[in-house]
C-alpha positions in Angstrom: 97.3 -22.1 128.7 96.5 -19.2 129.2 94.8 -16.6 127.0 98.3 -13.8 127.1 100.0 -17.1 125.4 96.3 -18.7 122.8 96.5 -15.2 121.6 100.1 -15.1 121.0 99.9 -17.9 119.2 97.0 -16.9 116.8 98.7 -13.9 115.9 102.0 -15.2 115.1 100.0 -17.7 112.9 97.8 -15.4 111.2 101.5 -13.6 110.5 102.7 -16.8 108.5 100.0 -17.6 106.7 100.2 -14.2 105.8 103.6 -14.0 104.8 103.2 -17.7 103.0 100.4 -15.8 100.9 103.2 -13.2 100.1 104.9 -16.1 98.6 102.5 -17.8 97.2 101.9 -14.6 94.9 105.0 -14.2 93.9 104.7 -17.4 92.9 101.8 -15.8 90.2 104.0 -13.3 89.4 106.9 -15.5 88.4 103.6 -17.6 85.9 102.9 -15.0 84.8 106.4 -13.5 84.0 106.9 -16.8 81.4 104.0 -15.3 80.1 103.1 -18.3 78.1 106.6 -18.9 76.3 107.7 -22.1 78.1 105.6 -25.5 77.6 103.1 -25.1 80.3 103.6 -29.3 80.6 107.5 -28.6 81.2 106.6 -26.0 84.3 104.3 -28.4 85.5 107.2 -31.2 85.7 109.5 -29.3 86.5 107.6 -28.0 89.5 106.5 -31.2 90.6 110.4 -32.4 90.0 111.6 -29.7 92.2 108.9 -30.4 95.0 110.4 -34.1 94.9 113.7 -33.3 95.2 112.8 -30.9 98.5 110.7 -33.1 100.3 113.1 -36.4 100.2 115.4 -35.7 102.4 112.6 -34.8 105.0 110.8 -38.6 104.2 114.3 -40.2 104.3 114.6 -39.5 108.0 111.2 -40.5 108.9 110.3 -43.4 110.1 110.0 -47.1 108.4 106.7 -47.5 108.9 106.2 -44.0 108.3 107.5 -43.9 104.8 105.3 -46.3 103.4 102.7 -46.4 100.7 98.5 -46.2 101.6 95.8 -46.9 99.5 98.2 -46.0 96.3 94.8 -45.5 94.3 93.5 -42.7 95.6 97.5 -40.8 96.3 97.4 -41.4 92.3 94.3 -39.4 92.0 95.4 -37.0 94.2 98.6 -36.6 92.1 96.9 -36.4 88.5 95.0 -33.2 90.5 97.8 -32.0 90.4 98.8 -32.1 87.2 95.4 -31.0 85.6 95.3 -28.0 87.8 98.8 -26.6 87.9 98.4 -26.8 84.2 95.3 -25.2 84.3 96.2 -23.1 86.9 99.3 -21.8 84.7 97.1 -20.8 80.8 94.2 -19.3 83.3 97.8 -17.2 85.0 99.4 -16.2 81.5 95.7 -14.8 79.4 94.0 -13.4 82.5 94.8 -10.9 85.1 95.8 -11.7 88.7 93.5 -10.7 90.1 90.7 -12.2 87.9 92.2 -15.8 88.1 92.9 -15.9 91.5 89.4 -14.8 92.2 88.4 -18.0 90.4 91.0 -19.9 92.3 89.5 -19.0 96.1 85.8 -19.7 95.3 87.8 -24.1 95.8 86.7 -23.8 99.2 82.9 -22.7 97.8 82.9 -25.2 95.4 83.9 -27.8 97.9 80.3 -27.5 99.8 78.7 -29.7 97.2 80.7 -31.8 96.5 81.3 -33.0 99.7 77.0 -33.4 99.7 77.4 -35.1 97.1 80.7 -37.2 96.7 80.6 -37.9 100.1 76.5 -37.6 101.0 77.9 -34.9 104.2 74.5 -32.9 105.7 75.2 -29.4 105.6 73.0 -25.5 106.4 70.9 -23.7 104.6 73.2 -20.3 106.2 76.1 -22.7 104.5 73.9 -23.2 100.8 73.2 -19.3 101.1 76.7 -18.1 101.7 77.8 -20.7 98.3 75.7 -19.8 96.5 76.1 -15.7 97.5 80.1 -17.1 96.3 79.2 -18.4 93.1 77.8 -15.2 92.0 80.9 -13.5 92.4 82.0 -15.5 90.9 80.0 -14.8 87.1 80.4 -10.9 88.5 84.3 -11.1 88.2 84.2 -13.7 84.4 81.5 -11.6 83.5 79.6 -13.9 80.9 79.4 -11.0 78.6 82.7 -10.3 78.1 83.8 -13.9 78.7 87.3 -15.4 78.1 88.0 -18.4 77.0 90.8 -19.0 79.5 88.3 -18.2 82.2 87.3 -22.6 82.2 90.7 -23.3 83.2 90.3 -20.4 86.1 87.9 -22.8 87.0 88.7 -25.9 86.3 92.1 -25.1 88.8 89.3 -23.9 91.0 87.8 -27.7 90.6 90.7 -29.7 90.7 92.0 -28.3 94.1 88.2 -28.6 95.7 88.5 -32.4 94.8 92.6 -32.8 95.9 90.7 -31.1 99.4 87.6 -33.1 99.8 90.0 -36.3 99.2 92.9 -35.3 101.7 89.9 -36.6 104.1 89.7 -39.8 102.5 94.2 -40.0 102.5 94.7 -43.1 105.6 95.5 -41.2 109.1 99.0 -43.6 109.4 100.4 -41.7 105.9 102.3 -39.1 107.3 102.1 -35.3 105.7 105.4 -35.7 104.5 105.3 -39.0 103.4 101.2 -37.5 101.8 103.9 -34.3 100.1 106.4 -37.1 98.8 104.6 -39.5 97.3 101.7 -37.3 95.8 104.7 -35.3 94.0 106.3 -38.7 93.3 103.2 -40.3 91.2 102.9 -37.6 89.1 105.8 -36.7 87.9 105.8 -39.9 85.2 102.7 -38.6 83.3 104.2 -34.7 83.0 107.3 -35.9 82.7 105.3 -37.4 79.1 103.9 -34.9 78.7 106.7 -32.6 79.0 109.0 -35.0 76.5 106.3 -34.2 74.0 105.8 -30.6 74.8 109.9 -29.9 75.2 110.5 -26.2 74.0 113.9 -25.2 74.5 114.4 -23.3 78.0 116.3 -19.9 78.9 118.4 -19.7 81.9 115.8 -17.0 83.0 112.6 -19.6 82.1 114.4 -21.8 84.7 115.1 -19.8 86.9 111.8 -18.6 87.1 110.0 -22.2 87.3 112.4 -23.1 90.4 111.7 -19.7 92.1 108.0 -20.2 91.5 108.1 -24.4 92.8 110.1 -22.6 95.6 108.0 -20.6 96.7 104.6 -22.4 96.7 106.6 -24.9 98.6 107.6 -22.3 101.2 103.7 -21.1 101.7 103.0 -25.3 102.8 105.4 -25.5 105.0 104.1 -21.9 106.3 101.0 -22.9 106.4 102.0 -26.2 108.1 103.2 -24.4 111.0 100.4 -22.0 111.0 98.0 -24.5 111.4 100.1 -26.5 114.2 99.6 -23.5 115.8 96.5 -22.1 116.3 92.7 -23.7 115.0 91.7 -23.3 110.9 88.5 -21.1 112.2 90.7 -17.9 114.1 93.5 -18.3 111.1 91.9 -18.9 107.8 91.4 -15.0 107.0 94.0 -14.4 106.8 94.2 -16.4 103.3 92.1 -13.9 101.9 95.6 -11.3 101.9 96.7 -13.8 98.6 94.1 -12.1 96.8 95.1 -8.5 98.2 98.9 -9.3 97.2 97.7 -10.8 93.8 96.1 -6.9 92.9 98.4 -5.3 94.0 101.1 -7.0 92.1 98.7 -7.0 88.7 98.6 -3.3 89.5 102.2 -2.9 89.8 104.5 -5.8 88.1 101.3 -5.6 85.0 99.6 -2.3 84.9 96.0 -4.7 85.6 93.5 -2.3 87.7 90.8 -4.4 88.5 86.6 -2.3 87.5 84.7 -2.0 89.9 82.8 -5.2 89.6 86.0 -7.5 89.4 86.7 -5.9 92.8 82.7 -6.2 93.7 82.6 -9.9 92.4 85.9 -10.4 94.0 84.4 -9.2 97.8 81.2 -11.2 97.4 83.8 -14.5 97.1 85.5 -13.0 100.6 82.5 -12.8 102.5 81.3 -16.3 102.4 84.9 -17.5 103.4 85.6 -15.1 106.5 85.9 -16.5 109.8 82.4 -14.7 111.1 82.8 -16.4 114.7 86.4 -15.6 114.6 85.5 -11.2 113.8 83.2 -11.3 116.7 85.2 -12.7 119.2 87.5 -9.9 118.0 85.3 -7.0 117.8 83.3 -8.9 121.8 84.1 -5.6 124.0 86.6 -6.4 126.6 85.8 -6.3 130.4 87.3 -3.6 131.9 90.2 -4.9 133.9 89.9 -4.9 137.5 93.3 -2.4 138.7 92.4 -2.5 142.4 95.7 -2.6 145.0 95.4 -4.5 148.0 95.4 -2.4 150.7 97.9 -3.8 153.7 97.2 -2.6 157.1 
């Protein structure tokens, strides 16, 4: 494959991730607009129900062998991580600024390092440990212990569940397709989320239902674009585009909710992003380009 084709695929993948992160950021805006007026568990249940209904036709069109559920315990565990993480996310976004909540969410990849060492007995380099510690210091800067808000605990809860969700994906059976994984995870989350939604059910207006549907649809749109992007190019070359989500939520917070980050929040966000940057890819982009050979063939 030529360099131009590879570069084109990489740039198109980056564009897909940027658009996807814009959709995910708008999903957070929809949650923010709910402003806690809908029960958290109502939101989680309706979101998972919508996801199940949307994925069902895709799951059904697969070959029978691909529809099967493998390792039910692991899939059930991951389904309930979604319930906990989504509930914590709603509380965090409702009571914190979009920038603060998302800055903590973005620390999930950093948290995966110690979890991988503890749970999977993985080995890692000193450089990665230093990068993760640096990023966690950024989280502390964002949260500012002297001005600590109780909702920050829920933001950290989302971060932990997201890290565990991504980490346990490595243990999923290889013969379970992505579509089946998404379907079974969504379906298995419905019984408990439905029970909790029933217990805490409150009347819901059409405008609130519209926001929930929009939030769920936007997240599914992000997931679809992310799958397309990571199939087009290696993760290490395009993961930098995921950081666009933080830029979008900061802009939406300023424009829609008058949430202007102070310098400490900006510093903390920068410290969180730096360890997540694919520096090898950046060095590749910034390397000096060799002069092209423009010599013309001379015929006698």
